[in-house]
N, C-alpha and C positions, 0 to 999 in steps of 0.2 A: 497781683498779676502784672507781668512786665508789659511795657509799651510795646504794641504791635506796630509793624511797618506800615507807615501811613503817608499818603500824599494828600496835602490839604485842599482837596477839590472844593469843598464847600465855602472856603474863604472867598471864592470868586463867585458865589451864588448871586449876589446883587448885581454885579457887573454882567453876568451872564443873562440874568433876568431882563435887564435893560436891552441887551443885544437881541434877545429872543422877541421881546415886544416890538423892538424897532423893525426887525425882519417881518414879523407878522402884519404890522401896520402897513409896511410897503407893499407886501403881497396882497392884502385885503384891498387896499386903495387901487392897486393896478388892476386886479381882477374885477373891481367894481366899476372903474371908469374906462379901462382899456380893454378888458376882457381877454379872452384866449384866441389865438389864431387857430381855429378849428380846421382840421384837415378835411379831405374829401369824404372820409368815412362818416363825418358828422354833418357836414353841410350838404352833401349830395353833389353829384357831377359825373363826369365821364373819365374813365381810365382806359388808355390805349397803350398797348405794348408792341414794339416793332423790332424786327431783326434785321441788321445791316450785314452786308457781305464783307465790308471792311470796317476798321475802327471809326466810330462816329464822333462828331464833335457837338456836345450839347448846346454850345453857344450858337453855332450855325442853326441847329434844329430850331432853337428857340427864335431865332431871327426869322427863319422861313414861316413859322407859325404866326409870329406877330405880324409879318407882311400880309398873311392871308386872313387877317382880322380876329385871330384867336389871341385874347389878352389874358394876362395873369395865368400863364401856363407853367405848371411845374415839370421840368424836364430832368431826368437823372438816369444814370446807368443802373441796370438791373442785372447784377452778377458779373457782367463783363462789359467791355467798351464797344461791343457790337450789339448788345441788347439794351434797348432804351425804353424807359417808362415815362408816360406823359399823363399828368393829371390836370383836368380842366374843370373849373367850377362853372360849368354851363349846362343848360338843359339838354337832355338826350334828343336826338333826332335820327331817323333811319339812315340819313346820309352822313352823319357826323365822321364815322370812320373813313368813308370814301373821300370826304373834303380834306381830312388830315392827311391821308395817303396822297392825295393829288398835290398838296402843298409840299410834301417831302420829296415827291418824285419829279417835280417840275423841271429840274436840271438834269434828269436822267440817272439820278442816284439809285442804286440797287437796294431796295428796302422791301421787306415783306411784313404784312400784318400778322402778328402772333395772337392777339386777343383784343377784345373790346368789351368793356363792362360799364354799366351805368348804375350808380347808387342814387335813388330818389331822395329828395328832401325829407320825406315822411320817415323813411328808414333811418336816415341820418339823425333825425330828431329823437326817434325811439332809442337809438344806440346812445345818444347823449344822456337821456333820462335813465336808462337802465344802468349805465356806467355810474352815474351819481348815486343811484339806489344801491348799487353793489358796494361802493365805498361806505355809505352810511351803515349798511347792514353789517359789513365787515367790523366796523368800529363798535357797533352795539354788542355783537357776538363776543368781540374781544373783552369788552368791559364785564360782560356776564361771566365769561371764563375766568378772568383774573380775580373777580370777586370771590368765586367758589374756590379757586385754587389757592389764593393767598389771603386777601382781606380787602374790604371795600376801598381803603385809602390806597392800597397799591393799584386797584383798578382804575381809580381817578387819575393817578400819576401816570400809568401806562397809556390810557386813551388820551390824556392830555398831550403826552408826548407824540402819539400817532397823528392827532389832529394838527399839532404843530408842524410835523414833518410834511403831511399832505399839503397844507396851506402853503408852505414855503416852496415846495417843489412846483406847485401849480403857479405860484406867484413868480417863480423864476421863469417859466415859460411865458407868463404874461409880460413880464418886463422886457424880456429878450425878443419876444415876437416869434420865437421858434414855433413850428407847426405842432399842434396838439392833436394826435390821431390816436387810433385804437392801440398801436404799439406803446405809445406814451402812456395811455390809461392802464395798460397791462403792467407797465413798469411802475405806476404809482401804487397799484395794488400789490405788486411785489415788495415795494418799499414798506408798506404796511406789515407784511409777513417778516421781512428782515428786521425791522426796528422792533417789532414785537418780541422776536426771539431774543435779541440782544437785552431788551428790557426785562424779560422774564429771568434771564441768567443773573442780571444784577439784582433783581428783587429777591430771588431764591437765596443769594448770598447775604443780602441784608437781613432777611428773616432768620437765617441761620446764626448769624452773628449776634442778632438781638437776644437770642436765647443762650448763647455761649459766653459772650463777653460781660463780664461783671462791671458794667458801667451804664449809667442812665443818660450819658451824653450822646444824644442822637447824632450830632454832627461828627463826633469821633467814630461812632460805629459805621455811619455811611461812608466816611472817608476811607476806613479800613476795608470795607467791602468793595468799594470801587477800586482801590489799589490792588486788591486780590484778583479782581476780574479784568483789569487793565490789559494784561498781556494776552489774554484770550480775545478780547475785544479788538485790539489792534491787529492781531494776527489774522482773524476772520475778515476784518474790514480791508486790510492791506491786500490779502490774496485776492479778494473779490474785485477790488479796484484795479488790480493788475489785468485781470481778464477783461474787465469793462474798457479799460484804456486800449487794450489791443483790439477789442471789437469796434471801438470808436475810430481807431486808425485804419483798419483794414476792412471794417464791415460795410463800408459804402454808405451812401446817403439814406437808404432804407432803414438802416439800423441806427442812424445818427440821434434822432429823438429818443429812442429806447435807451441807447447807452448813455446819453446826457442825463435823462431823467433818473436812471439808477445811480449814476455817479454822484449827482446832487443829493439824492435820497439817502445813499449810504453815508455820505459826509454828515448830512444834517441828522441822520438817524443815530449815528454813533455819538454825536454831541448831545442829542436829546436824551439818550439812555443814561447819559451821566448827569447832565445839568438841567434837564426838564422834569423827568420822572422823580429823580432824587430830590429836586427842589420842591416838588409838590409834597413829598413826604415830610420835608422839614416845615413847610407852611401849614400842614395839617396836624403837625406835632404828634408824629407816630410815637407810641410808647410801647414798652414791653407787654403791658396789660392787653394792647390790641392784638397781640399775637398769641396770647396764652389760650390753650384749649378750654372750651367751656367746662365748668365744673359739673360733675355728676350730681344729681339730687341726692341728699343725704336720706338714708333710710332709718327707720326706727331701730335702735340697738336690739330690742326684743325680737324684731322680725329675723335677726340674724342668728338667733339661738334656736337649736333644733327643738321641735314640738315635745319630744320626750323629756327634754330637760326643763321645759316650762312647767310640765306637770309635776 
């Protein structure tokens, strides 16, 4: 059988292994010592939205609130430059909205209160715990699905790649200090789905080639499989990233964390589908025998002979 088109991906497996371990160590250390900059959804606090008659300056608004004694206030536009959203990590009080409005209107600026909401610390803690449980449950279900759909070694590789992606995305937010809120958590869960889809495509091709290619060289078979799926992987990742870059540029501050989390997740997910999931298969020494269907139990030859012939 002639040599098939092949990019030698696995020749770099040792280099990429060191790269992945380095990223994981940085992420874990940052998460352990620095933690995440949890947003209002997780920490609790007050959210106030106001509407201005004319375009507002968030810097001026932030200065007014600081002068009035409100510290660590997040001020951002909400859809347009006349709609402003303020997030304050402070306890709720009946007069909170009135105090904020008084600070904004002290120089006669025309501004109207649109909404005022409070998230208690207990609710924020429950959201944080439930979000973590959702990620763990998703990984467990993925492992079970891949084990049934393919083989146990494939499930270890797929879940290893997903854990790798989740830790690095969360580590990125820990290192940069970007706010981690519910939209970012949703993006992390979306990364699990995206990376899983890419890994399944690669795994399916590897399984198919293990049965078709007359070779016992696992490195060769994996390289061929990754080469065959590379075009599809790059096309899917590229088009998705174009959309996310557009959302990052024009989506405003509210979509910033969501867009960044997905961009980082897609980059690292594409990388992990090639170099983490496949690397695990190499380390676990996947063989053709692992993918062979189980043999049917042999029956006694006499049992296959019709009864009237036995007589």
